[in-house]
TORTORLUM-750129 format. One line per 10 residues: number of its first residue (from 1); their letters; for each residue z, x, y of C-alpha. Coordinates in pm, whole numbers, plus 50000, padded with zeros to 5 digits. Each point is the difference from the previous one (the first is absolute). Last residue first. Layout:
TORTORLUM-750129
NUM> a> Z X Y  ...;
This chain:
TORTORLUM-750129
538> aiaadviaka> 16641 68007 43572  49770 50116 50288  50224 50244 50167  50167 50137 49699  49663 50037 49835  49882 50193 50300  50302 50239 50001  49975 50061 49613  49655 50072 50004  50024 50239 50300;
528> elqvqrlhep> 50286 50162 49815  49786 50093 49693  49684 50096 50215  50220 50229 50216  50155 50162 49698  49654 50055 49845  49889 50158 50345  50316 50233 49971  49878 50123 49660  49649 50044 50140;
518> gkfseayiky> 50099 50227 50298  50200 50003 50304  49727 49894 50247  50021 49650 49848  49751 49698 49993  50001 49648 49883  49787 49708 49978  50143 49724 49800  49779 49704 49920  50105 49659 49906;
508> vdetgspraa> 49931 49812 49685  49886 49662 49887  49615 50103 50031  49718 49911 50245  50147 50039 50371  50241 50261 49910  50335 49984 50187  50072 50303 50224  50291 50260 49979  49999 50324 50205;
498> fwanetvvkl> 50196 50326 49936  50103 50286 50200  50096 50357 49954  50114 50330 50174  50186 49871 50319  50053 49645 49875  49764 49695 50021  49998 49634 49851  49690 49805 50017  49982 49609 49927;
488> ggiaagngpa> 49764 49730 49925  49727 49807 50161  49957 50287 50274  50046 49765 50295  49824 50141 50296  50193 50189 50256  49706 50206 50101  50067 50357 49909  50353 49968 49866  49893 49736 49722;
478> hslkalikeg> 50228 49707 49948  50245 49965 49709  50164 50326 50040  50339 50160 49893  50042 50324 50188  50208 50302 49995  50166 49957 49646  50232 50289 49937  49900 50218 49701  50146 50035 49645;
468> aletatiadg> 49711 49805 49841  49990 49726 50252  50317 49934 50209  50125 49719 50234  49913 49700 49755  50038 49657 50158  49624 49918 50018  49965 49642 50128  49984 50159 50343  49660 50127 49950;
458> dlkglqakqa> 49877 49650 49995  49839 49862 49669  49710 49750 50021  49760 50156 49765  50289 50082 49777  50111 49635 49978  49635 49893 49894  50009 50269 49725  50339 49874 49891  49849 49643 49973;
448> ptaaadvray> 49679 50118 49821  50241 50185 49752  50050 50377 50013  49915 50270 49755  50013 50375 50159  49682 50198 50070  49980 50383 50061  49844 50210 50278  50047 50364 50026  50035 50298 50244;
438> apdgfhevle> 50163 50351 49971  50001 50166 50345  49962 50391 50017  50120 50138 50325  49876 50029 50355  49860 50339 50040  49936 50114 49649  49887 49660 49906  49756 50002 50295  49861 50313 49860;
428> ayrqspskgt> 49946 49848 49665  49819 49719 50172  49757 50240 50157  49930 50143 49649  49939 49647 49890  49772 49911 50269  49791 50318 49909  50016 50299 50226  49738 50179 50211  50110 49809 50317;
418> valiesalla> 49674 49873 50129  49804 49948 49686  50301 49895 49786  50127 49732 50252  49634 49885 50045  49956 49934 49627  50318 49791 49987  49891 49813 50299  49684 49902 49807  50217 49828 49761;
408> lligdkdttw> 50207 49842 50276  49679 49851 50144  49860 49874 49687  50321 49815 49932  50028 49805 50314  50256 49765 50059  49931 49715 50248  49988 50027 50361  49708 50229 50025  49899 50289 50244;
398> vtgdfrvfsa> 50201 49924 50311  49979 50204 50283  50190 50356 50030  49721 50201 50108  49974 50180 49672  50019 49650 49823  50295 49802 49887  50194 49990 49663  50001 49810 49695  50207 49993 49682;
388> gaseeggfav> 50044 49864 49654  50141 50189 49704  50275 49758 49894  50255 50182 50208  49833 49842 50316  49863 50174 50295  49927 49938 50369  49876 50273 50237  49922 50007 50378  50257 49747 50092;
378> sgdilgpvfw> 49976 49930 50367  49620 50030 49971  49930 49647 50133  49840 49863 49684  50200 50228 49756  50325 49863 50152  49904 49639 49967  49881 50028 49647  50293 50189 49844  50176 49701 49886;
368> kfgvpvewld> 49718 49863 49809  50033 50296 49759  50253 49814 49808  50370 50113 49925  50230 49965 50289  49975 50248 50287  50136 50327 50104  49850 50153 50320  50118 50359 50018  49993 50163 50339;
358> rglfgavrdi> 49844 50350 50021  50173 50334 50055  49809 50179 49751  50303 50102 49810  50143 49641 50025  49683 49840 49865  50000 50254 49705  50365 49896 49921  49920 49633 50007  49680 50054 49774;
348> mtssvltkgi> 50219 50183 49764  50189 49673 49997  49741 49867 49766  49841 49667 50029  50208 49697 49914  50035 49889 50384  49636 50012 50057  49884 50267 50230  49821 50050 50342  50021 50320 50179;
338> aadarwgerh> 50012 49943 50395  49743 50103 50270  50201 50136 50287  49764 50302 50057  49705 49775 49960  49750 50142 49763  49711 50211 50121  50167 50340 49882  49979 49875 49647  50101 50312 49785;
328> sylydiaval> 50378 50008 49998  50051 49612 49971  49736 50023 49745  50136 50258 49771  50377 49882 49989  49896 49642 49940  49747 50086 49731  50258 50229 49835  50262 49717 50000  49745 49721 49872;
318> fhnpnmlggd> 49888 50253 49723  50376 50028 49880  50060 49623 49997  49681 49938 49819  50129 50238 49717  49719 50256 49948  49781 49997 49698  49969 50362 49854  50206 50254 50208  49796 50340 49985;
308> ptvighrdad> 49651 49880 49928  50055 49707 50236  49969 49605 49956  50026 49770 50294  50003 49611 49926  49909 49756 50265  50023 49626 50072  49786 49766 50211  49692 50086 49777  49935 49632 49884;
298> adngtlidfd> 50022 50084 49649  50262 50284 50017  49892 50351 50131  50031 50342 49834  49996 50371 50139  49935 50336 49877  50040 50298 50222  49915 50369 49923  49805 49866 49703  49964 50077 49628;
288> dkhaivsama> 50362 50096 49939  50096 49615 50068  49758 49856 49742  50271 49874 49751  50151 49828 50326  49700 49763 50008  50043 49892 49633  50369 49943 50046  49975 49812 50322  50125 49667 49853;
278> spsspdmrik> 50294 50177 49838  50094 50221 50290  49995 49692 50241  49919 50043 50362  49629 49930 49957  50065 49649 49861  49728 49839 49827  50180 49813 49737  49919 49957 49648  50318 49894 49818;
268> sdwdltmfrw> 50190 50225 49757  50327 49960 50203  49978 50336 50163  49645 49974 50076  49710 50027 49750  49730 50247 50046  49681 49862 50165  49645 50022 49859  49996 49638 49884  50047 49870 50336;
258> tpdvkpntvt> 49888 49651 49870  49824 49927 50333  49796 50308 49949  49893 50250 50274  49939 50359 49912  49969 50273 50250  50273 50222 49852  50034 50353 50134  49815 49936 50320  49968 50364 50082;
248> ldleyrdria> 50039 50142 50356  49895 50341 50132  49955 49845 50344  49686 49947 50207  50129 49751 50244  49769 49707 49957  49929 50104 49648  50343 50012 49874  50121 49695 50191  49715 49786 49864;
238> gwygvsaggl> 50091 50129 49639  50360 49892 50074  49917 49662 50135  49802 49855 49696  50295 49996 49778  50249 49899 50267  50006 49638 49872  50179 50097 49673  49932 50154 49657  50275 50245 50041;
228> pdagirigsa> 49820 50127 50311  50062 50354 49878  49942 50266 50272  49976 50368 49907  49998 50264 50289  49902 50373 49980  50098 50169 50319  49711 50170 50193  50225 50066 50311  49732 49909 50243;
218> kiagmdiine> 49935 49657 49864  50353 49910 50021  50047 50159 50344  49706 49803 50123  50116 49664 49853  50302 50028 50209  50101 49633 49956  50051 49729 50251  49668 49991 50215  49798 50172 49717;
208> ldnvyagrfd> 50070 49688 49789  49784 49779 50216  49683 50055 49804  50165 49901 49683  50144 49676 50133  49697 49888 50177  49761 50082 49716  50216 49862 49732  50048 49656 50175  49646 49970 50078;
198> ytevaspesm> 50002 49632 50118  49797 49698 49865  49947 49637 50118  50047 49684 49811  49828 49658 49999  49943 49973 49618  50346 49915 49851  49901 49657 49880  50234 49747 50141  50370 49900 50012;
188> kvdvlgrail> 50232 49798 50223  50344 49932 49884  50210 49689 50108  49977 49811 49658  50131 50310 49829  50196 49774 49752  50286 49908 50234  50233 50240 49813  49748 50286 50034  49944 49935 50373;
178> enaraaiwst> 50404 49999 50039  50024 50320 49807  49755 50167 50225  50185 49875 50308  50321 50143 49899  49855 50331 49879  49799 50030 50346  50325 49913 50198  50200 50239 49804  49750 50288 50030;
168> adsdapgghp> 49967 49959 50369  50364 49991 50088  50067 50277 49724  49768 50251 50168  49657 50059 49905  49905 50345 49878  49836 50220 50245  49675 49967 50212  50154 49874 50311  49753 49711 49994;
158> pnykfggdtp> 50158 49850 49706  49999 50163 49643  50008 49736 49699  50036 50134 49644  49883 49853 49684  50081 50121 49648  49899 49981 49650  50177 50125 49681  49897 50052 49632  49886 50353 50083;
148> pnhsptvvig> 50343 50117 50079  50138 50010 50364  49903 50308 50222  49860 49789 50294  49988 49625 49904  49678 49983 50191  49775 49767 50208  50015 50144 50340  49993 49733 50293  49922 50080 50370;
138> daedtngarn> 50061 49943 50352  49768 50028 50315  50068 49919 50363  49772 49842 50270  49877 50141 50333  49897 50327 49847  50125 50308 50166  49957 50245 49723  50363 50020 49908  50005 49686 49802;
128> yaliahslsp> 49698 50087 49798  50121 50343 49910  50348 49844 49908  49853 49756 49737  49772 50281 49860  50298 50255 49969  50203 49723 49824  49706 49937 49752  49961 50355 49931  50365 50054 49950;
118> tpvyddfedv> 49986 49713 49729  49722 50163 49821  49671 49813 49991  49802 49978 49687  49633 50029 50044  49724 49738 50069  49813 50253 50218  50047 49823 50309  50369 49903 49935  50064 49648 50110;
108> lvrvgngvlv> 50053 49855 50360  50074 49619 50022  49957 49793 50308  50211 49681 49912  49805 49654 49986  50252 49840 49782  49784 49983 49684  49923 50384 50064  50354 50066 49964  50053 49771 49707;
98> elattyapas> 49726 50117 49805  50049 50380 50087  50370 49959 49869  49869 49865 49663  49751 50293 49983  50282 50243 50063  50216 49832 49752  49730 50028 49738  49955 50353 50060  50364 50112 50026;
88> lahpdtgifl> 50106 49864 49678  49852 50285 49799  50173 50259 50223  49741 50220 50164  50108 49966 50379  49890 49750 50269  49916 49974 50344  50001 49742 50274  49963 50048 50387  50042 49677 50194;
78> pgtigqntry> 49798 49974 50325  50148 49888 50326  50159 49668 50092  50378 50070 49954  50169 49721 50225  50326 50015 49800  49952 49631 49890  49642 50084 49888  50113 50327 49797  50262 49781 49822;
68> eviaqttaii> 49748 49729 49928  49766 50259 49838  50281 50182 49822  50121 49651 49856  49637 49952 49876  50010 50330 49825  50327 49946 49849  49882 49661 49866  49692 50106 49843  50168 50328 49875;
58> hnenfatnls> 50264 49809 49833  49751 49737 49866  49801 50275 49832  50297 50161 49821  50263 50256 50042  50339 49887 49870  49871 49775 49713  50164 50254 49753  49657 50105 49863  49865 50008 50360;
48> sgrhgstgfa> 50237 50274 50057  50210 50061 50322  50001 50125 50350  50021 49852 50359  50023 50245 50278  50133 50337 50038  50377 49975 50079  50012 49675 49797  49806 49692 50078  50055 49708 49776;
38> vrqapvtvdp> 49738 49729 49901  50162 49787 49735  49971 50021 49630  50321 50184 49918  50182 49740 50202  49881 49703 49786  49978 49709 50237  49665 50166 50116  49825 49912 49685  49733 50270 49973;
28> kldyyakvla> 49653 49899 49833  49859 50216 49712  49635 50001 49936  49848 50208 50274  50224 50310 50008  50061 49937 49614  49633 50069 49940  50028 50310 50207  50295 50128 49784  49835 49911 49675;
18> dvdildsela> 49681 50177 50095  50187 50321 50080  50192 50012 49683  50253 50253 50115  50052 50342 49826  50304 50140 49837  49869 49929 49662  49698 50222 50060  50232 50294 50049  50127 50125 50339;
8> ptgarenm> 50059 50378 50007  50354 50125 49991  50225 50049 50289  50264 49753 49898  49961 49929 49625  50364 50045 49918  50091 49763 50276  50238 50129 50267;
């Protein structure tokens, strides 16, 4: 933890927006350099223009590749496109429009030239494709999510509305890099004049009454604070307040591409992570001013929940509370609808699922895995430990197939309004019933070769039979829910587990671990986890 974590950003911490945008246009990537290639992670292509990782040629090529991909897939409907307040988002948005229009794609942009949260774009795609049209829509969100102000990001959402799967992103990235290597000779571009508009905000806000009990929130009179953290939800919270007549205050309506109003994250960087106590320090300072106080990241696909009695909730804690509440208060959901969680999320969710009598659907890291279940209602809730989740409407039909931080923030208010207890108070009750897990994530050094080996490990490669004094019950290299490779390893005992996954950006692997036997046992699990993994990849 850096000594400046949680303190206000200084002028010296701020980016030079002009230099960042200039580099976007001036620097040209060399795709023979791995760091300068188009590469899609779990949430699109990300990087900084200053490092020649997110530049005009990247976006030209990636957009052209998306055009060709959608043609190959027979996608002929409109493409919805939105952006967030990052400095690189505006030029990348313009570049993408030039390519889309140049290729004759029907493009829909925000009617009010507003920012478009990721969940709002997913909602728009699904609304179009469920309206009986003869063609299908898809979309692009120009955002690096909670990443620092120096970064840009570019995400593609196909007709199912959620993050594109690895088959799609691998094809798009390969084609984009080929286009760059060939000097962009196959690209079509023109002035972005022939575009249509769509009221993303109105469509999303007006539909919220079909998934959140807005009447109960209004009737309760609870005081709600919402901090967009300078992100794309800034125009949405005021609209929600006015549409549903809530006692809601937008605590920080400022938008600034330098994010000068943020407090620094754990490593002294500006990062709009609503699950980080350091990044949320200025929000947490107002916890006693409201009954519920929430934060969202730059594209509003993540949530942070702050209560007067508990401060900022651990994301795992709120996921467990949300699941316990929703599956007890949504009579229109399928009786066999499963609970979706990523394999690095808390086992508290497993215990809640067992108590509720619901199947648990455990999948690898990445929200894309929840998409099929959310669409057909077989999975009514999907959540990640990194504060990302979504769930289905009152009637069990799909809402969004991407993470929705606005929705989960509103759910916190519904829980308080209906139960009379804050989400943190409800979590304390779960602890009394199921135990108190200690959870943490740490990094361990690894070479690129070792990371590659970890990503391909089979559970049988682990020879250990015990972990921190308990018998090992499972050694997983594939997720129990869908059998997909997890790109790492998970080891489970009766009261603890750890998962190890290689980092995509650093020479480390990440160890996620949890113990229901307390912090000291958790530390023992972490130490032995490192020894077990190091032995397997040595």
